[in-house]
MIKE-726984 format. One record per residue (C-alpha): residue in three letters; chain; x, y, z. Coordinates in nm, 3 decimals, decimal comma, always signed. Layout:
residues N
["Ala" "A" [X Y Z]]
...
//
This chain:
residues 125
["Unk" "A" [-2,058 -4,024 -11,610]]
["Unk" "A" [-1,851 -3,989 -11,932]]
["Unk" "A" [-1,529 -4,176 -12,022]]
["Unk" "A" [-1,239 -3,942 -12,137]]
["Unk" "A" [-1,027 -4,061 -12,434]]
["Unk" "A" [-0,750 -4,188 -12,172]]
["Unk" "A" [-1,000 -4,376 -11,977]]
["Unk" "A" [-1,193 -4,513 -12,275]]
["Unk" "A" [-0,846 -4,643 -12,409]]
["Unk" "A" [-0,748 -4,819 -12,097]]
["Unk" "A" [-1,092 -4,953 -12,062]]
["Unk" "A" [-1,076 -5,127 -12,407]]
["Unk" "A" [-0,725 -5,238 -12,335]]
["Unk" "A" [-0,822 -5,426 -12,037]]
["Unk" "A" [-0,602 -5,240 -11,786]]
["Unk" "A" [-0,884 -5,044 -11,639]]
["Unk" "A" [-1,017 -5,160 -11,327]]
["Unk" "A" [-1,307 -4,905 -11,197]]
["Unk" "A" [-1,302 -5,068 -10,849]]
["Unk" "A" [-0,945 -5,008 -10,742]]
["Unk" "A" [-0,862 -4,641 -10,780]]
["Unk" "A" [-1,194 -4,511 -10,610]]
["Unk" "A" [-1,148 -4,741 -10,307]]
["Unk" "A" [-0,813 -4,635 -10,247]]
["Unk" "A" [-0,914 -4,247 -10,297]]
["Unk" "A" [-1,195 -4,297 -10,068]]
["Unk" "A" [-1,002 -4,468 -9,792]]
["Unk" "A" [-0,781 -4,187 -9,807]]
["Unk" "A" [-1,027 -3,923 -9,791]]
["Unk" "A" [-1,166 -4,135 -9,484]]
["Unk" "A" [-0,842 -4,112 -9,284]]
["Unk" "A" [-0,797 -3,754 -9,386]]
["Unk" "A" [-1,152 -3,688 -9,251]]
["Unk" "A" [-1,095 -3,892 -8,939]]
["Unk" "A" [-0,766 -3,685 -8,862]]
["Unk" "A" [-0,947 -3,362 -8,929]]
["Unk" "A" [-1,229 -3,460 -8,704]]
["Unk" "A" [-0,987 -3,541 -8,449]]
["Unk" "A" [-0,852 -3,184 -8,457]]
["Unk" "A" [-1,198 -3,040 -8,467]]
["Unk" "A" [-1,312 -3,236 -8,136]]
["Unk" "A" [-0,979 -3,103 -7,963]]
["Unk" "A" [-1,065 -2,759 -8,087]]
["Unk" "A" [-1,429 -2,794 -7,978]]
["Unk" "A" [-1,314 -2,918 -7,629]]
["Unk" "A" [-1,085 -2,609 -7,613]]
["Unk" "A" [-1,365 -2,377 -7,725]]
["Unk" "A" [-1,605 -2,538 -7,441]]
["Unk" "A" [-1,322 -2,491 -7,191]]
["Unk" "A" [-1,248 -2,139 -7,291]]
["Unk" "A" [-1,649 -2,036 -7,325]]
["Unk" "A" [-1,661 -1,873 -6,979]]
["Unk" "A" [-1,326 -1,715 -6,970]]
["Unk" "A" [-1,345 -1,334 -7,025]]
["Unk" "A" [-1,134 -1,218 -7,304]]
["Unk" "A" [-1,091 -1,597 -7,465]]
["Unk" "A" [-1,284 -1,524 -7,808]]
["Unk" "A" [-0,959 -1,417 -7,976]]
["Unk" "A" [-0,766 -1,763 -7,893]]
["Unk" "A" [-1,097 -1,949 -7,994]]
["Unk" "A" [-1,120 -1,760 -8,326]]
["Unk" "A" [-0,743 -1,775 -8,373]]
["Unk" "A" [-0,770 -2,167 -8,337]]
["Unk" "A" [-1,066 -2,215 -8,585]]
["Unk" "A" [-0,891 -1,989 -8,844]]
["Unk" "A" [-0,572 -2,184 -8,808]]
["Unk" "A" [-0,758 -2,514 -8,827]]
["Unk" "A" [-0,925 -2,387 -9,151]]
["Unk" "A" [-0,600 -2,316 -9,302]]
["Unk" "A" [-0,453 -2,637 -9,185]]
["Unk" "A" [-0,733 -2,824 -9,324]]
["Unk" "A" [-0,693 -2,646 -9,661]]
["Unk" "A" [-0,330 -2,715 -9,673]]
["Unk" "A" [-0,346 -3,063 -9,584]]
["Unk" "A" [-0,656 -3,123 -9,821]]
["Unk" "A" [-0,421 -2,983 -10,113]]
["Unk" "A" [-0,156 -3,208 -10,014]]
["Unk" "A" [-0,341 -3,516 -9,966]]
["Unk" "A" [-0,529 -3,465 -10,298]]
["Unk" "A" [-0,193 -3,557 -10,487]]
["Unk" "A" [-0,157 -3,878 -10,329]]
["Unk" "A" [-0,389 -4,205 -10,316]]
["Unk" "A" [-0,425 -4,442 -10,035]]
["Unk" "A" [-0,501 -4,389 -9,675]]
["Unk" "A" [-0,128 -4,451 -9,564]]
["Unk" "A" [-0,043 -4,129 -9,797]]
["Unk" "A" [-0,313 -3,912 -9,595]]
["Unk" "A" [-0,180 -4,037 -9,267]]
["Unk" "A" [+0,171 -3,964 -9,344]]
["Unk" "A" [+0,076 -3,619 -9,476]]
["Unk" "A" [-0,073 -3,530 -9,146]]
["Unk" "A" [+0,212 -3,716 -8,945]]
["Unk" "A" [+0,431 -3,483 -9,126]]
["Unk" "A" [+0,258 -3,158 -9,094]]
["Unk" "A" [+0,249 -3,242 -8,717]]
["Unk" "A" [+0,613 -3,307 -8,703]]
["Unk" "A" [+0,698 -2,995 -8,916]]
["Unk" "A" [+0,450 -2,774 -8,685]]
["Unk" "A" [+0,624 -2,923 -8,368]]
["Unk" "A" [+0,978 -2,814 -8,485]]
["Unk" "A" [+0,876 -2,456 -8,566]]
["Unk" "A" [+1,025 -2,246 -8,316]]
["Unk" "A" [+0,809 -2,035 -8,075]]
["Unk" "A" [+0,922 -1,695 -8,219]]
["Unk" "A" [+0,676 -1,432 -8,318]]
["Unk" "A" [+0,646 -1,445 -8,679]]
["Unk" "A" [+0,686 -1,827 -8,709]]
["Unk" "A" [+0,468 -1,894 -8,405]]
["Unk" "A" [+0,166 -1,801 -8,608]]
["Unk" "A" [+0,226 -2,098 -8,799]]
["Unk" "A" [+0,162 -2,319 -8,512]]
["Unk" "A" [-0,075 -2,126 -8,317]]
["Unk" "A" [-0,351 -2,402 -8,311]]
["Unk" "A" [-0,101 -2,654 -8,182]]
["Unk" "A" [+0,005 -2,399 -7,910]]
["Unk" "A" [-0,338 -2,304 -7,796]]
["Unk" "A" [-0,419 -2,697 -7,766]]
["Unk" "A" [-0,098 -2,731 -7,548]]
["Unk" "A" [-0,214 -2,435 -7,337]]
["Unk" "A" [+0,076 -2,201 -7,441]]
["Unk" "A" [-0,169 -1,901 -7,551]]
["Unk" "A" [-0,109 -1,656 -7,845]]
["Unk" "A" [+0,204 -1,524 -7,937]]
["Unk" "A" [+0,272 -1,178 -7,799]]
["Unk" "A" [+0,460 -0,907 -7,991]]
//
């Protein structure tokens, strides 16, 4: 791996600590992965529960599409912070914001995954 000019300057001045930054970023990534894995396990349980219900393909597909968007958004936000606490607060903040979104049609699409897991179903209209 090549050092950029900024990294090389920090390394020469003695302020470069190669162990500190990657460890904090790795812990943040691990927390982010753990929270997304929890959502995926809940989605898998929802999918298995809906497997033998006639017409349940649309809610299952809607959940997985929502989870993909949620994972992309939280990954984008988590990337700008370092450390496990920032990743955890990002997911907690996203959950609180989703919980506060009203269940009216255009806005309910933002929280469709949460509503499906809680048993409210897809928004109608």
